[in-house]
N, C-alpha and C positions, 0 to 999 in steps of 0.2 A: 504494500500500500504506500502510495506517495503522500508525503506530508505537505500540506498547503499552509504556508504561513499567512496569517491575516494581515491585511494592509494596515499600517499604522494610521491612527486617526490624527488628522492634522490639528494642531493646536490653533485656537482662534488667533487670527491675525490682528495686528494693531488697528487695521481699518475696521474690522468687525467690532472690536472692543469700543472703538470710538463711536461707531454707529449705535451700539447698545446704550452707551452713556448718553448720547444725544437724545435717544428715544426716551430714556428714563427722565432726563432733564425736561424734555417737552411735556411728558405726562405730569410731572410735578408742577410745572408752570401752568398747565391747563387746569389742574385741580385747584391751585391757588387762585387762578383767575375766576373759576366757578364760585369758590367761597367768597371772594371779594364781590362778585356780582350779586350773590344772594344777600350778603350783608348790606350792600348798597341799595338793593331793592327794598329790604326791610327798613332801612333808614329813611328812604324816600317815603314809604308808606306812613311811618311815624310822623314825619314832618308834615305830610299832607293832612293827617288826622288832627294835628295840633293847630293847623292853619286857622280854621274857623273859630275854635274857642279862644285862642290867643288874640286874634283880631277883635273878637267881641269884648274880651276883658280889657284890652287896651282902649277901645272906644269908650267903654264904661268909665274907666279911670280918668281919661282926659275930659269926658263930658261932665263928670261930677266935679272935678277940680277946676274946670273952666266955668262952672256955675250954670251950665245948660240944664242940668237935672238936679233937683234938690236932694241933698245927701240924706235927709230923713226918709225920703221915699225910696231912693235907690242908692245905697251906700257904695262907695268905691271898693273895688276888689281888695285894695290894701287895707281898708277898714274891716272887711270881712275876714281877712287873714288875722288881723289883730283880735277880732272877736273869737276866732277859732283858737287862738293861743290862750286867750283868757278862759274860754270854756274848757280847754285842756287842763288847766290848773284847777278847775272846779269839778272834775270827774266826767269829762266828755267820753272817755273810753267806756265808762259804764253804760252810757246811753247807746253807744255804737254796739257794744256787746249784747245789750238787751234786745235791740232791734234785730241784730243778725241772728240770734238764737231763735227769736220768734219766727223769722222768715224761714230758717232752716227747718224748724219743727212743722210749721204749716205747709211748706212746700213738700216736704217728705210725705206727710200724711195725705195731702191732696194728690200727689203724683202716684203713690201706690194704689189708691182707690181708683184714680182715673185710668191707669194702665189696665187694671183688672176689668173694670166695667167697659172700657173702650175696646179691649180685646174680645170680650163677650159679645158686645154689640156688633163688632166687625166680623166675627166668625159665625154668628147665628142670626138669621133673618127674623126668627121668632123673638129673640131678645131685642133686636132693633125695633120691631113693631111695638113691644111692650115698654121699653125704657127710653128710647130716643125722643119721642114727642115730649115727654115730661122734662127731660134734661134740656131740650131746646127752649122750653118755656121758662125754666128756672134760670137759664143762661142770660135771659134778657133783664133780669132783676138787677138794679144798680146795687153797688156794694153797700152804700149807706142805708139802704132799705133793710138790710139784714141786722143792722146794729141794735135797734130797739128789741127785736125778737130774741137775739142772742143774749141781751142783757136780762130779759125776763126769764129765759130758760137756764142760763149758765152763771148768772151773777156778774161780778165785775173783776174776777180774778184773771188768771192767764188763759183759762179755757176758752172764753168767747173770742179772745184775740187770735189764738191759734186756729180756731175753727173758721173765723172769717178769712184768714190768710189761706187756709186750705180750700175754702170755697173759691177764692180768686184764682188759685193755681189749678183747680180741678178742671174747669171747662175747656181751656185751650189744650191741655194735655189729652183730655178725653176726645176732643175733636181730632187731634193729630193722630192718635192711635186708631180710632174707629175709621176715619177716612183713609189713613194709610193702608190698613188691612183691606178695606173694601176696594181700594184703588189698585190692588195688585193685578197685573196683567193675567187675564184668564188663560192665555196660552201657556204661561208658566205652570199654572195649576194642572192643565191637561197633560203637559209633558211629565210632570211629577207623577201623575196618576198612571201614565204609561209605564213608568219605571217602578210602579207598585210601591211607592214610598208610603210608610205608615203615617198616621196623622201627626205623630210627634216629629218624625223626620221632615214631613212637609212643612210644619210650622218652623222648625229650626233652620232648614236649608233653603226654603223658598219664601214663605210668608214674612218671616222676621227680617231677612236682608232686604227684601223688596219694600217693606213698609218702614224700614229704619229711618230714612230721610225725613218722612213726615212725622214720625214719633219724636225724633230729636228736635225738629222745629217746634213741635208742640211743647216739649220740655223747656226750650228757651223762652217761648212766649209765656208759659206758665210761671217761670221764674221771674220774669219782668213784672207780671201782674201780681205776684206774691209781694214784691216790694211796694207796689202801689196800694194794695189792700192793707199792707202793714201800717201805712199812715192812717187809714181809716180805723184800723183796729186799735191803734194807740190813742185814739180819741176816746176810747172806752175807759175812762178813769185811770189812765196810766200815770205812773209817777216817774218812769224812766223810758228812754227811747227817743229816737229822732222825731217821731210824731209828737211826743210830749214837748220837745223843744220848739217845734212849729207852733203848737198851741200856746206855749209860754211866750214866744215872741209876738204872737198876735195880741195876746191879752195885755202885754206890757208895751205895745207899740214899738217894738224893737225890730225894725226891718233887717238889721244886720244879723240878728239871731235867726230870723226866718230864712234869709239867704244862705247863712252858714249851714243850716240843717239841710236845705235844698242841695247845696253843693256836696255835702257828705252823702246824701241819697244818690246823687248822680254818680259819684265816684264808686260807691259800693255796688250800685247796680251795674256799672260798667265792668268792674272787676269780676263780679259773678257771671256776667254774660260772656266775658272773655274766657273764663274757665270752661263754661259750657260749650263755647264755640271750639275750644281746643279739644274737648272730648268728642264733639261732633266730627271735627276734621280727622281725628285719629280713628274713630269708629267707621268712617266712610272713606278711608284711604284707598279701598279697593275700587271705588267708583270712578269711572272715566267720564267726568262731566266737563262742561264748558269752563267752570272755574278752575 
Protein backbone atom coordinates (compact mmCIF):
# COMPACT_ATOMS: atom_id res chain seq x y z
CA UNK A 1 0.00 0.00 0.00
CA UNK A 2 1.32 3.41 -0.90
CA UNK A 3 1.31 6.08 1.72
CA UNK A 4 -0.21 9.42 0.69
CA UNK A 5 0.95 12.37 2.69
CA UNK A 6 -1.74 15.01 3.36
CA UNK A 7 -1.02 18.42 1.87
CA UNK A 8 -0.08 20.94 4.56
CA UNK A 9 -2.71 23.51 5.37
CA UNK A 10 -1.54 26.97 4.45
CA UNK A 11 -1.34 29.39 7.34
CA UNK A 12 -3.45 32.52 6.96
CA UNK A 13 -1.60 35.12 5.03
CA UNK A 14 -1.07 38.65 6.27
CA UNK A 15 -3.64 39.88 3.74
CA UNK A 16 -6.29 37.49 5.11
CA UNK A 17 -5.58 38.55 8.68
CA UNK A 18 -5.83 42.19 7.70
CA UNK A 19 -9.15 41.53 5.93
CA UNK A 20 -10.55 39.77 9.02
CA UNK A 21 -9.42 42.60 11.27
CA UNK A 22 -11.02 45.12 8.91
CA UNK A 23 -14.32 43.17 8.93
CA UNK A 24 -14.34 42.99 12.74
CA UNK A 25 -13.60 46.70 12.96
CA UNK A 26 -16.41 47.47 10.53
CA UNK A 27 -18.81 45.31 12.56
CA UNK A 28 -17.88 47.11 15.77
CA UNK A 29 -18.27 50.48 14.06
CA UNK A 30 -21.69 49.46 12.70
CA UNK A 31 -22.84 48.29 16.13
CA UNK A 32 -21.63 51.51 17.74
CA UNK A 33 -23.39 53.54 15.05
CA UNK A 34 -26.62 51.60 15.65
CA UNK A 35 -26.40 52.21 19.40
CA UNK A 36 -25.79 55.92 18.83
CA UNK A 37 -28.70 56.03 16.42
CA UNK A 38 -31.09 54.42 18.92
CA UNK A 39 -29.86 56.70 21.72
CA UNK A 40 -30.22 59.75 19.47
CA UNK A 41 -33.74 58.71 18.49
CA UNK A 42 -34.75 58.33 22.14
CA UNK A 43 -33.20 61.69 22.99
CA UNK A 44 -35.16 63.34 20.16
CA UNK A 45 -38.40 61.75 21.38
CA UNK A 46 -37.75 63.01 24.92
CA UNK A 47 -37.04 66.52 23.64
CA UNK A 48 -40.19 66.51 21.51
CA UNK A 49 -42.24 65.27 24.48
CA UNK A 50 -40.89 68.11 26.64
CA UNK A 51 -41.43 70.79 23.99
CA UNK A 52 -45.12 71.49 24.70
CA UNK A 53 -45.08 71.43 28.54
CA UNK A 54 -41.88 73.47 28.78
CA UNK A 55 -43.27 76.06 26.35
CA UNK A 56 -46.52 76.28 28.31
CA UNK A 57 -44.66 76.65 31.63
CA UNK A 58 -42.43 79.39 30.27
CA UNK A 59 -45.44 81.22 28.83
CA UNK A 60 -47.19 80.99 32.22
CA UNK A 61 -44.12 82.22 34.08
CA UNK A 62 -43.59 85.26 31.86
CA UNK A 63 -47.32 86.07 31.70
CA UNK A 64 -47.65 86.11 35.49
CA UNK A 65 -44.41 88.01 36.05
CA UNK A 66 -45.37 90.51 33.36
CA UNK A 67 -48.74 91.20 35.01
CA UNK A 68 -50.81 89.77 32.17
CA UNK A 69 -52.41 87.18 34.48
CA UNK A 70 -53.19 87.76 38.19
CA UNK A 71 -50.98 85.55 40.34
CA UNK A 72 -53.84 84.76 42.73
CA UNK A 73 -55.76 83.13 39.87
CA UNK A 74 -52.85 81.44 38.07
CA UNK A 75 -49.64 81.24 40.10
CA UNK A 76 -46.35 81.15 38.26
CA UNK A 77 -44.66 77.74 37.93
CA UNK A 78 -41.85 78.96 40.20
CA UNK A 79 -44.45 79.69 42.91
CA UNK A 80 -45.95 76.23 42.44
CA UNK A 81 -42.48 74.73 42.96
CA UNK A 82 -42.15 76.73 46.19
CA UNK A 83 -45.54 75.42 47.30
CA UNK A 84 -44.48 71.84 46.55
CA UNK A 85 -41.34 72.39 48.61
CA UNK A 86 -43.39 73.72 51.51
CA UNK A 87 -45.86 70.85 51.25
CA UNK A 88 -42.95 68.43 51.21
CA UNK A 89 -41.93 69.67 54.64
CA UNK A 90 -45.53 69.23 55.84
CA UNK A 91 -45.99 65.57 54.87
CA UNK A 92 -46.61 65.66 51.12
CA UNK A 93 -45.26 62.12 50.72
CA UNK A 94 -48.05 60.85 52.98
CA UNK A 95 -50.66 62.35 50.65
CA UNK A 96 -48.96 60.83 47.59
CA UNK A 97 -48.68 57.42 49.25
CA UNK A 98 -52.32 57.44 50.36
CA UNK A 99 -53.59 58.26 46.87
CA UNK A 100 -51.26 55.77 45.19
CA UNK A 101 -52.30 52.93 47.49
CA UNK A 102 -55.99 53.69 46.91
CA UNK A 103 -55.48 53.69 43.14
CA UNK A 104 -53.51 50.43 43.29
CA UNK A 105 -56.15 48.67 45.42
CA UNK A 106 -59.10 49.98 43.40
CA UNK A 107 -57.46 49.29 40.04
CA UNK A 108 -56.47 45.75 41.00
CA UNK A 109 -59.97 44.95 42.27
CA UNK A 110 -61.71 46.44 39.25
CA UNK A 111 -59.27 44.85 36.78
CA UNK A 112 -59.64 41.32 38.18
CA UNK A 113 -63.44 41.51 38.09
CA UNK A 114 -63.44 43.14 34.65
CA UNK A 115 -61.16 40.49 33.12
CA UNK A 116 -63.29 37.64 34.49
CA UNK A 117 -66.63 39.12 33.43
CA UNK A 118 -65.28 40.46 30.14
CA UNK A 119 -63.90 37.05 29.22
CA UNK A 120 -67.21 35.42 30.17
CA UNK A 121 -69.18 37.85 28.00
CA UNK A 122 -66.70 37.55 25.14
CA UNK A 123 -66.77 33.75 25.12
CA UNK A 124 -70.49 33.18 25.72
CA UNK A 125 -73.36 34.69 23.75
CA UNK A 126 -75.78 33.78 26.54
CA UNK A 127 -73.65 35.64 29.10
CA UNK A 128 -73.47 38.60 26.72
CA UNK A 129 -77.24 38.71 26.39
CA UNK A 130 -77.68 38.58 30.17
CA UNK A 131 -74.86 40.83 31.42
CA UNK A 132 -73.84 43.27 28.71
CA UNK A 133 -77.01 45.44 28.54
CA UNK A 134 -76.87 46.06 32.29
CA UNK A 135 -73.16 46.88 32.23
CA UNK A 136 -73.64 49.30 29.33
CA UNK A 137 -76.36 51.11 31.28
CA UNK A 138 -74.22 51.30 34.42
CA UNK A 139 -71.27 52.56 32.37
CA UNK A 140 -73.17 55.75 31.55
CA UNK A 141 -73.55 56.76 35.24
CA UNK A 142 -71.19 59.64 36.18
CA UNK A 143 -68.63 58.99 38.91
CA UNK A 144 -70.05 61.55 41.36
CA UNK A 145 -73.48 59.92 41.15
CA UNK A 146 -72.08 56.90 42.99
CA UNK A 147 -70.73 58.95 45.91
CA UNK A 148 -73.92 59.40 48.00
CA UNK A 149 -74.93 55.78 47.49
CA UNK A 150 -71.50 54.48 48.54
CA UNK A 151 -71.58 56.74 51.58
CA UNK A 152 -74.94 55.28 52.62
CA UNK A 153 -73.82 51.70 52.06
CA UNK A 154 -70.18 51.71 53.19
CA UNK A 155 -69.73 54.74 55.46
CA UNK A 156 -66.83 57.17 55.19
CA UNK A 157 -63.82 54.88 55.66
CA UNK A 158 -61.53 53.49 52.96
CA UNK A 159 -64.07 51.02 51.55
CA UNK A 160 -66.20 53.52 49.53
CA UNK A 161 -63.09 55.17 48.10
CA UNK A 162 -61.63 51.90 46.85
CA UNK A 163 -64.99 50.73 45.51
CA UNK A 164 -65.46 53.99 43.58
CA UNK A 165 -61.97 53.68 42.03
CA UNK A 166 -62.72 50.05 41.16
CA UNK A 167 -65.92 51.13 39.41
CA UNK A 168 -63.97 53.65 37.35
CA UNK A 169 -61.37 51.06 36.33
CA UNK A 170 -63.88 48.29 35.67
CA UNK A 171 -65.73 49.50 32.59
CA UNK A 172 -62.88 50.32 30.16
CA UNK A 173 -61.13 47.05 31.05
CA UNK A 174 -64.37 45.09 30.68
CA UNK A 175 -64.96 46.67 27.28
CA UNK A 176 -61.40 45.92 26.16
CA UNK A 177 -61.54 42.27 27.20
CA UNK A 178 -65.02 41.57 25.82
CA UNK A 179 -64.51 43.39 22.52
CA UNK A 180 -61.00 41.95 22.12
CA UNK A 181 -62.24 38.36 22.43
CA UNK A 182 -65.31 38.95 20.27
CA UNK A 183 -63.13 40.62 17.63
CA UNK A 184 -60.84 37.62 17.08
CA UNK A 185 -60.80 36.62 13.42
CA UNK A 186 -63.18 33.72 12.85
CA UNK A 187 -60.73 32.12 10.42
CA UNK A 188 -58.22 31.69 13.25
CA UNK A 189 -60.84 29.81 15.26
CA UNK A 190 -61.68 27.58 12.30
CA UNK A 191 -58.02 26.72 11.74
CA UNK A 192 -57.64 25.88 15.43
CA UNK A 193 -60.70 23.61 15.22
CA UNK A 194 -59.18 21.85 12.21
CA UNK A 195 -56.12 21.09 14.32
CA UNK A 196 -58.49 19.80 17.03
CA UNK A 197 -57.19 22.09 19.74
CA UNK A 198 -58.87 21.75 23.09
CA UNK A 199 -60.72 24.72 24.58
CA UNK A 200 -57.82 25.46 26.91
CA UNK A 201 -55.30 25.31 24.06
CA UNK A 202 -57.59 27.40 21.87
CA UNK A 203 -57.81 30.08 24.55
CA UNK A 204 -54.08 30.03 25.28
CA UNK A 205 -52.74 29.85 21.73
CA UNK A 206 -55.35 31.71 19.68
CA UNK A 207 -57.87 33.78 21.63
CA UNK A 208 -55.55 35.33 24.20
CA UNK A 209 -52.77 36.42 21.78
CA UNK A 210 -55.30 37.78 19.29
CA UNK A 211 -57.24 39.69 21.97
CA UNK A 212 -54.18 40.86 23.94
CA UNK A 213 -53.81 44.27 22.20
CA UNK A 214 -57.39 45.24 23.07
CA UNK A 215 -57.02 43.87 26.62
CA UNK A 216 -53.86 45.88 27.28
CA UNK A 217 -55.43 49.01 25.82
CA UNK A 218 -58.37 48.52 28.17
CA UNK A 219 -55.97 48.15 31.11
CA UNK A 220 -54.21 51.42 30.22
CA UNK A 221 -57.53 53.24 29.92
CA UNK A 222 -58.74 51.71 33.17
CA UNK A 223 -55.61 52.86 35.00
CA UNK A 224 -56.10 56.42 33.75
CA UNK A 225 -59.71 56.42 34.89
CA UNK A 226 -58.65 55.00 38.25
CA UNK A 227 -56.61 58.17 38.89
CA UNK A 228 -59.57 60.33 37.82
CA UNK A 229 -62.02 58.48 40.06
CA UNK A 230 -59.53 58.71 42.92
CA UNK A 231 -60.04 62.47 43.05
CA UNK A 232 -63.79 61.99 43.35
CA UNK A 233 -63.23 59.22 45.90
CA UNK A 234 -61.09 61.42 48.13
CA UNK A 235 -63.86 63.97 48.32
CA UNK A 236 -65.58 61.40 50.57
CA UNK A 237 -64.37 62.75 53.91
CA UNK A 238 -60.68 62.05 53.23
CA UNK A 239 -58.01 63.46 55.50
CA UNK A 240 -55.09 62.49 53.26
CA UNK A 241 -54.46 62.30 49.55
CA UNK A 242 -54.10 64.52 46.52
CA UNK A 243 -57.87 64.87 46.25
CA UNK A 244 -57.86 66.17 49.81
CA UNK A 245 -55.21 68.74 48.82
CA UNK A 246 -57.40 69.86 45.93
CA UNK A 247 -60.34 70.32 48.27
CA UNK A 248 -58.18 72.07 50.85
CA UNK A 249 -56.80 74.47 48.24
CA UNK A 250 -60.31 75.29 47.04
CA UNK A 251 -61.61 75.95 50.54
CA UNK A 252 -58.65 78.20 51.44
CA UNK A 253 -58.60 79.95 48.02
CA UNK A 254 -55.04 78.72 47.45
CA UNK A 255 -54.70 78.28 43.70
CA UNK A 256 -51.05 77.31 44.16
CA UNK A 257 -52.03 74.26 46.26
CA UNK A 258 -54.68 73.27 43.71
CA UNK A 259 -52.19 73.51 40.83
CA UNK A 260 -49.52 71.69 42.85
CA UNK A 261 -51.92 68.79 43.42
CA UNK A 262 -52.90 68.81 39.73
CA UNK A 263 -49.21 68.73 38.77
CA UNK A 264 -48.58 65.74 41.01
CA UNK A 265 -51.62 63.95 39.60
CA UNK A 266 -50.31 64.52 36.07
CA UNK A 267 -46.84 63.25 36.98
CA UNK A 268 -48.11 60.15 38.80
CA UNK A 269 -50.56 59.39 36.01
CA UNK A 270 -47.82 59.69 33.41
CA UNK A 271 -45.46 57.45 35.38
CA UNK A 272 -48.09 54.73 35.79
CA UNK A 273 -49.10 54.96 32.13
CA UNK A 274 -45.45 54.72 31.05
CA UNK A 275 -45.03 51.55 33.11
CA UNK A 276 -48.18 50.10 31.59
CA UNK A 277 -47.00 51.07 28.10
CA UNK A 278 -43.69 49.29 28.74
CA UNK A 279 -45.58 46.15 29.78
CA UNK A 280 -47.73 46.45 26.65
CA UNK A 281 -44.71 46.86 24.39
CA UNK A 282 -42.96 43.87 25.95
CA UNK A 283 -46.06 41.68 25.81
CA UNK A 284 -46.71 42.56 22.16
CA UNK A 285 -43.11 42.33 20.95
CA UNK A 286 -44.15 39.48 18.63
CA UNK A 287 -46.59 41.70 16.73
CA UNK A 288 -45.50 43.02 13.32
CA UNK A 289 -47.41 46.29 13.37
CA UNK A 290 -47.06 49.72 11.78
CA UNK A 291 -45.59 51.19 14.97
